[in-house]
N, C-alpha and C positions, 0 to 999 in steps of 0.2 A: 477546056471541058467545063460545062455548066454545073453549078452547084444546085440547080433547081431540082425539087423532088420529081421523081419519075413515076408515072402511072404504070399499070400493068401492061400497057401497050408500048412501052418504051418512049413515050413522049412526055415532055415536061408538063407537070400539073399546072394549071392556070385556074383562077377563080371562074366559076361558071358565069355565063352571061346573066345580066340582071333579070332577064325573062325566066331563067331557070332557078333563081335563088328563092329560097323559102320566103313566103310573105310573113311579115311581122303581125303580132296580134293587134286587134283593133284599138286596144287601150294603151299602146306604147306612147310614151311621152319622153321628151328630152327635158331633163331637170338638172339643176346643180344641187347636189346634196353632200352632206357629210356621210362618209362611209367608214365604218369601223370593222376591222376584222379581229377577232379575238380567239385565243386558244390557250389551253393549259399546257404547261411544260410537264414532261416526264409522266404523262398519263399512261403510255403504253406499258411501261415496266410495272406500274402499280396495278393497272387493270388485269394484266396477265397473271398476277399472283393472288387475286382476290376472287371470291365467289361472284358469279354473274349477277345474282340478285343484289348483292351489296353494291356492285358497280352501277347497276341500273337504278338503284335507290339514290346513289350520289348524283347521277345525271338528271334524275327527275327533280331533285332538290336544286341543282345547279341551274336548270332551265327556269324553274320558278323564280329563283333569285334574279336571273337576268331580266325577266319580265317585271318583277317588283321594283328593280332599280332603274331600268332604262325607259320603260313606257311612260311613267309619269313625267319624265324629263323631255318627252317629245321624240324618243327613239322608237323606231319600228323594227322589230326583230324580223329579218328576212328569212333566215334559216339557221338551223343548228346542224352540225355535221359531227356528231359524237361530242368531243370535248371542245369543238370550235363553233364559231358562228359569225354571222354578219348581221350588223344593225345599221340602219340609215336614219338620218335626221336632217330636218331643214336647217338652212344656214341662220334662220331667225331664232332658232333655239340652240345654236351650236355650243355656246358656253355652258348652258345647263346640261346638255347631253354629254359633253366632254367630261365634266366633273362627275356626272352620274356614272360614266365608264370608269373613272378613277375609283369611285366608291365601290363599284361592282368588282373591280380587280382586288381591292382590299378584302371585301366580304367573301369573295370566292375562295381566296387563300384560307380564310378562317373556316369557311364551310368544309373545304377539303380536309383541313386538319381534323375536324370532327369525325371524318370518315377514314382517318389514318393515311391520308395522302399529303405529302410535303410538296407543294407545287406553287407555281406563280401563274397568274393569268396575264398573259402578254396581250397587249391591245395596241393596234396600229390604226391611226386615224388619218384619213386624207379627205379633202374637199374638192370637188370638181364635177364635170358633166358625166352623167350616166343616162342610160335608157332604162325607164321603168315600165312595167306592165305585167300581164298575166302570161308567162311563158310556160311551155310544156306541151305534152301531147294531149290531144282531145280527151276530155274527161278527167285530166289530172293537172290542169293549169293552176299555177299559183304565182303570186306576186314575187317578182325577182328584179334584181338590178344587174345590168350588164354594162361593161365599158372599162376603159383604161384606168379610171379612178378606182375601181374595185381592185384591179391587179396591183396598182401602186400601194393601196392600203395593205394588201396581203403581204407585200414584199418589203415594207418598211422595217419589219420585225427586229426588234431588240427586246431585251427583257424589260418588263414593266409597261407603262403606258407611254406611247411614242406618238407625236404629232408630226405631220409634214408641215412645211412652211405655210401652206395654204390653210391648214386647220388652225395652226398657231395664230394666224392673222385674224381668225374669227373671235379670238378671246379679247376681253377688256384688258386695259393696262394692269389692273390688279390680278386678273387671271393669268396673264403672261408671266408675272413674277413667281409663279408657282412651278415654272418649268425651267429646266437647264438646257442650254443650247449644246447640241452635239453636232460635230462636223462630219462630213463625207458620208452619205449626203446629209445636208443640214436637216436635223430633226430636233424636236424639243421633248425632253424626257421629264415626266412628272416627278417632283421631289418627294411627294408623300405627305 
C-alpha cells in the first residue's frame, strides 16, 4: 500500500505539471544570505495574563529595538510574527549582523524585564541559498525569503543565540572565539 497522500478522488496527489504551477514574481532572485529566526520564550503565558494594551506596548518597543539594533548592522527585517521574526543579511556583513543579533537578544531580555516579562530571545542563524522577492497576493505583495535555509534557521532552536556551521564560518577568528561548539547537530552557542 502506498503512503502517498490521496486526493478527494482516491488517486495519489502529485505535483501539478509545470504549466499549471503558479508563476513567481518578476523580482525573484536566487541569493545566498544569512537568515536569522528569533522568538521570545514564555510569551504566551505572560501575554495571557496581561492587559492587551500593555502587551501591544511591549511589542511596539520590541519591534523598534529590533530595527534599532539590526538595520545599522546590515540586517533587513523580513517580518514580525508576534513575538517572533525573520531577519536576513548579506554574507559580506555577516559578522556585524550576527553580533548585532547577540546584542538584540541581550537588550530584548532587558526590555522585557521592564514590562514584567522574564524571557529570553532565542536566535537561530543559518547561511545558505534562498529565493527573495515580492511574494503575496495582488495588492499585498511584500519582500520575503523562501527556501530550505529559512527552515533550517527556524529549526536550529536552542536557548540563546545559535549558529549553524555555515553561519559560524562567516565569522573572523576572533568572532569564533566568542561561541561554544554544541554537538548534534553541530551548532555554535554565543557565550555572552
